[in-house]
C-alpha positions as CSV (number, residue, x, y, z in Angstrom):
1,M,10.2,-26.3,-38.2
2,D,6.5,-26.2,-38.3
3,N,5.2,-29.7,-39.6
4,G,1.7,-28.8,-39.4
5,D,0.8,-30.8,-36.7
6,G,0.8,-27.5,-34.2
7,P,-2.6,-26.2,-32.7
8,K,-4.8,-24.0,-34.9
9,K,-4.9,-21.7,-32.2
10,W,-3.3,-21.3,-29.2
11,G,-5.3,-21.4,-25.7
12,F,-3.6,-18.7,-23.8
13,Q,-3.5,-14.9,-24.0
14,G,-2.5,-11.9,-21.7
15,N,-5.2,-10.1,-19.3
16,A,-5.8,-6.9,-21.5
17,E,-7.6,-5.3,-18.7
18,L,-4.6,-5.9,-16.4
19,N,-2.1,-4.6,-19.2
20,A,-4.5,-1.5,-19.4
21,S,-4.5,-0.7,-15.6
22,S,-1.1,-1.1,-14.9
23,I,0.6,1.5,-16.8
24,S,2.8,3.3,-14.2
25,V,5.0,6.2,-13.8
26,R,8.0,4.3,-14.0
27,G,6.7,2.9,-17.3
28,V,6.4,6.2,-18.7
29,L,9.7,7.3,-17.6
30,N,11.3,4.4,-19.1
31,R,9.7,5.4,-22.5
32,V,11.1,9.3,-22.0
33,Y,14.4,7.8,-20.9
34,A,14.7,5.8,-24.0
35,N,13.8,8.9,-26.4
36,L,16.4,11.2,-24.8
37,D,19.2,12.5,-27.1
38,K,22.2,10.4,-26.8
39,D,24.5,12.7,-27.9
40,D,23.3,15.3,-25.0
41,K,25.7,14.7,-22.0
42,R,24.1,16.8,-19.5
43,P,23.1,14.8,-16.5
44,T,19.5,13.8,-15.8
45,I,17.9,13.7,-12.4
46,P,14.9,11.0,-11.9
47,L,12.4,12.8,-9.9
48,G,9.6,10.3,-10.7
49,R,11.4,7.0,-9.1
50,A,10.6,5.8,-5.8
51,D,13.9,4.1,-5.0
52,P,16.1,6.3,-2.7
53,T,19.1,3.9,-3.2
54,E,19.7,5.9,-6.3
55,F,20.9,8.8,-4.4
56,P,24.2,8.2,-2.5
57,S,23.9,10.9,-0.3
58,Y,21.4,8.7,1.6
59,Q,22.1,5.3,3.1
60,T,20.3,3.2,5.9
61,T,22.3,2.7,9.1
62,R,25.1,0.1,9.2
63,L,23.2,-1.4,11.9
64,A,20.4,-3.1,9.8
65,P,22.6,-4.9,7.2
66,D,24.9,-6.2,9.9
67,A,21.8,-7.5,11.7
68,V,20.6,-9.1,8.4
69,A,24.0,-10.6,7.9
70,N,24.2,-12.1,11.6
71,A,20.9,-13.5,11.1
72,A,22.0,-15.1,7.9
73,F,25.4,-16.3,9.2
74,S,23.4,-18.0,12.6
75,Y,21.7,-20.7,10.4
76,N,18.6,-20.2,12.5
77,F,16.3,-18.5,10.0
78,N,16.6,-21.0,7.0
79,C,13.4,-22.5,7.7
80,Y,9.8,-21.6,6.6
81,A,8.6,-18.9,8.3
82,P,4.7,-18.8,9.7
83,T,2.6,-17.5,7.0
84,G,2.1,-14.1,9.2
85,G,5.7,-13.9,9.7
86,I,8.1,-14.4,12.3
87,A,6.6,-13.7,15.8
88,E,9.6,-11.5,16.7
89,T,9.4,-9.3,13.8
90,R,5.6,-8.8,14.1
91,R,6.2,-7.8,17.8
92,A,8.7,-5.5,16.6
93,V,6.1,-3.6,14.3
94,A,3.5,-3.9,16.7
95,E,5.5,-1.9,19.2
96,Y,7.0,0.7,16.4
97,L,3.5,1.5,15.3
98,S,1.8,1.7,18.8
99,K,4.5,4.7,19.7
100,D,2.1,6.6,17.4
101,F,-1.5,5.3,18.7
102,P,-3.6,6.0,21.9
103,Y,-4.0,2.2,21.8
104,Q,-1.5,-0.8,21.9
105,L,-1.2,-3.0,19.2
106,S,-0.4,-6.8,19.5
107,P,1.7,-9.2,17.2
108,D,-1.5,-10.7,16.4
109,D,-2.6,-7.3,14.6
110,V,0.3,-7.4,12.3
111,Y,0.8,-9.6,9.0
112,L,3.8,-9.4,7.2
113,A,4.2,-9.7,3.5
114,A,6.7,-9.2,0.7
115,G,6.9,-5.6,0.3
116,C,3.9,-3.3,0.5
117,T,3.1,-4.4,-3.1
118,Q,2.3,-7.8,-1.8
119,A,0.4,-6.4,1.2
120,I,-2.0,-4.6,-1.6
121,E,-2.4,-7.6,-3.2
122,I,-3.1,-9.8,-0.2
123,V,-5.7,-7.1,0.8
124,V,-7.6,-6.7,-2.6
125,S,-7.7,-10.4,-3.0
126,V,-9.5,-10.8,0.4
127,L,-12.1,-8.2,-0.3
128,A,-12.8,-9.4,-3.9
129,R,-16.3,-11.0,-3.2
130,P,-19.0,-11.0,-6.1
131,N,-20.5,-7.3,-6.7
132,A,-18.1,-5.8,-4.3
133,N,-16.5,-2.3,-5.1
134,I,-13.7,-0.5,-3.5
135,L,-13.0,3.4,-3.6
136,L,-9.9,4.7,-4.7
137,P,-8.2,8.0,-4.8
138,R,-7.7,10.0,-8.0
139,P,-4.8,11.0,-8.6
140,G,-3.8,7.6,-6.9
141,Y,-1.2,4.8,-6.6
142,P,-1.7,2.2,-10.0
143,Q,-1.2,-0.8,-8.4
144,Y,-4.5,-0.6,-6.5
145,E,-6.2,-0.3,-10.0
146,A,-4.4,-3.2,-11.1
147,R,-4.9,-5.4,-8.5
148,A,-8.8,-4.6,-8.5
149,S,-8.6,-5.4,-12.2
150,V,-7.3,-9.0,-12.0
151,S,-9.3,-9.8,-8.8
152,N,-12.7,-8.6,-10.5
153,L,-13.0,-6.0,-7.9
154,E,-15.1,-3.0,-9.3
155,A,-12.9,0.4,-8.8
156,R,-14.7,3.5,-8.0
157,H,-12.7,6.7,-8.0
158,F,-13.0,9.8,-5.7
159,D,-11.3,13.0,-6.5
160,L,-8.6,14.6,-4.5
161,I,-9.2,18.4,-4.2
162,P,-5.9,20.4,-5.4
163,E,-7.3,23.8,-4.2
164,K,-7.7,22.0,-0.7
165,G,-4.4,20.6,-0.6
166,W,-5.4,17.3,-2.3
167,E,-8.1,16.8,0.5
168,V,-10.5,13.8,0.1
169,D,-13.9,14.9,-1.7
170,L,-15.9,13.7,1.0
171,D,-19.0,14.5,-0.9
172,S,-18.2,12.1,-3.6
173,I,-17.2,9.4,-1.3
174,E,-21.2,9.4,0.0
175,A,-22.2,9.6,-3.6
176,L,-20.1,6.8,-4.8
177,A,-20.7,4.3,-1.9
178,D,-23.4,1.7,-2.0
179,E,-24.3,-1.4,-0.3
180,N,-21.5,-3.2,-2.1
181,T,-18.9,-0.7,-1.3
182,V,-16.3,-2.5,1.2
183,A,-13.5,-0.1,1.8
184,M,-11.7,3.0,0.8
185,V,-8.2,3.7,0.1
186,I,-6.3,6.9,1.3
187,I,-2.6,7.3,0.7
188,N,-0.9,9.5,3.4
189,P,1.8,10.9,2.9
190,S,0.4,11.0,-0.7
191,N,1.9,9.1,-3.7
192,P,1.8,10.9,-6.3
193,C,0.5,14.4,-5.0
194,G,2.9,14.4,-2.0
195,N,0.4,16.1,0.6
196,V,-0.1,15.2,4.1
197,F,-3.4,15.1,5.4
198,T,-4.3,16.9,8.7
199,S,-5.3,15.2,11.7
200,Q,-8.8,16.9,11.2
201,H,-9.3,15.8,7.9
202,L,-8.3,12.3,8.6
203,K,-11.2,12.2,11.5
204,K,-13.4,13.3,8.9
205,I,-12.5,10.6,6.7
206,A,-13.0,8.1,9.5
207,E,-16.5,9.6,10.4
208,T,-17.6,9.4,6.8
209,A,-16.5,5.9,6.4
210,R,-18.2,4.9,9.8
211,K,-21.5,6.4,8.4
212,L,-21.1,4.5,5.3
213,G,-20.2,1.3,6.9
214,I,-17.0,0.8,5.3
215,F,-13.2,0.6,6.8
216,V,-10.4,2.4,5.7
217,I,-7.2,1.2,3.9
218,S,-4.4,3.7,4.8
219,D,-1.3,3.3,2.5
220,E,1.4,4.7,4.8
221,V,4.8,3.8,2.9
222,Y,6.0,7.4,3.3
223,S,5.1,7.7,7.1
224,H,7.1,10.3,8.7
225,L,8.9,11.5,5.6
226,A,6.8,14.7,5.7
227,F,8.2,18.2,5.8
228,G,6.2,21.1,6.2
229,S,3.3,22.5,8.7
230,N,1.2,19.3,8.5
231,P,2.8,16.6,10.8
232,F,2.3,12.8,9.7
233,V,-0.9,11.5,11.7
234,P,-1.4,7.6,11.0
235,M,-5.0,6.9,10.2
236,G,-4.8,4.0,13.0
237,V,-5.4,7.0,15.5
238,F,-8.8,7.0,14.5
239,G,-9.5,3.2,14.7
240,S,-12.1,3.4,17.7
241,I,-14.1,5.6,15.0
242,V,-13.8,3.3,12.0
243,P,-11.6,0.0,11.6
244,V,-8.5,0.6,9.5
245,L,-5.9,-1.4,7.7
246,T,-2.5,-0.1,7.9
247,L,-0.1,-0.8,4.9
248,G,3.3,-0.2,5.4
249,S,6.9,-1.3,4.8
250,I,10.7,-0.4,5.5
251,S,11.5,0.3,1.9
252,K,11.3,4.1,1.8
253,R,11.9,5.2,5.4
254,W,14.9,2.8,6.2
255,I,16.1,3.0,2.4
256,V,16.1,-0.6,1.7
257,P,13.3,-1.0,-1.0
258,G,15.0,-4.3,-2.2
259,W,14.6,-6.3,1.1
260,R,10.9,-6.6,0.1
261,L,9.3,-6.4,3.8
262,G,5.9,-4.7,4.3
263,W,3.1,-5.1,6.9
264,I,-0.9,-5.1,7.0
265,V,-1.8,-4.0,10.4
266,T,-5.3,-4.4,11.7
267,C,-6.0,-1.1,13.9
268,D,-9.5,-2.0,15.2
269,P,-9.8,-1.6,19.0
270,N,-13.4,-2.6,18.9
271,G,-12.5,-5.9,17.2
272,I,-15.1,-5.2,14.2
273,F,-12.7,-7.1,11.7
274,Q,-12.9,-10.1,14.0
275,Q,-16.7,-9.9,14.2
276,S,-17.0,-9.7,10.5
277,G,-14.6,-12.6,9.9
278,L,-12.2,-10.6,7.8
279,S,-8.9,-11.2,9.9
280,R,-9.5,-14.9,9.9
281,I,-10.3,-15.1,6.2
282,G,-7.1,-13.4,5.0
283,F,-4.4,-12.4,7.7
284,N,-4.2,-14.2,11.0
């Protein structure tokens, strides 16, 4: 019961900018589901969810949960892990990604995160210095917008061109960038557009970013889940042209989104990240 001794006004409130920028496809779908006719017994197929475990035809190999169970029962992994992740895991990620690269990654190039969502949070937080801005694709994945907002990092948007298979509008990249632009984000294969960038277009993106003095953040959560005439090519292939941060996870390709394992990988054979101090500040 209020006895009149409470504060006249509570000193906390929600972040309106974060709430406005974090409206997701999942949130819209939840509202749609809430308004379905409960008397209509026809089955619905959720085409907007990114959880492959909802479809029983797709299961990860039994080797994966067996390995996790063996690790748990060994009692060898109950301690605090290094900040960047267990060395053996980082080495495995480096070896896996290096198969597609013209150069070799090392475990020191890999920083592990609790899924790609946390990887996005880490990268955006590291880049959020006063007056800085980042270039985001439109359409794009709303998590980047939300994290930029909460980190006070200005988001500027470049368009993807539907008539050209959702390629990046490179002219708009050059028009948007200024001396405070730190990076641009691409999502390949794309979420939500579903396209896969050609190798030729990725090279043009790298050359444009190099010209502007910015690096590329390449979200490759759906790597190798590509069907059609354009094979998936990782942006890190062009790391000798422009430094690249590759973000990925085991969620989609290995069908274990609940395991929350992602990575940030510096694809930078010329050592530009090291020279700038970026890797020391945020990753390793």
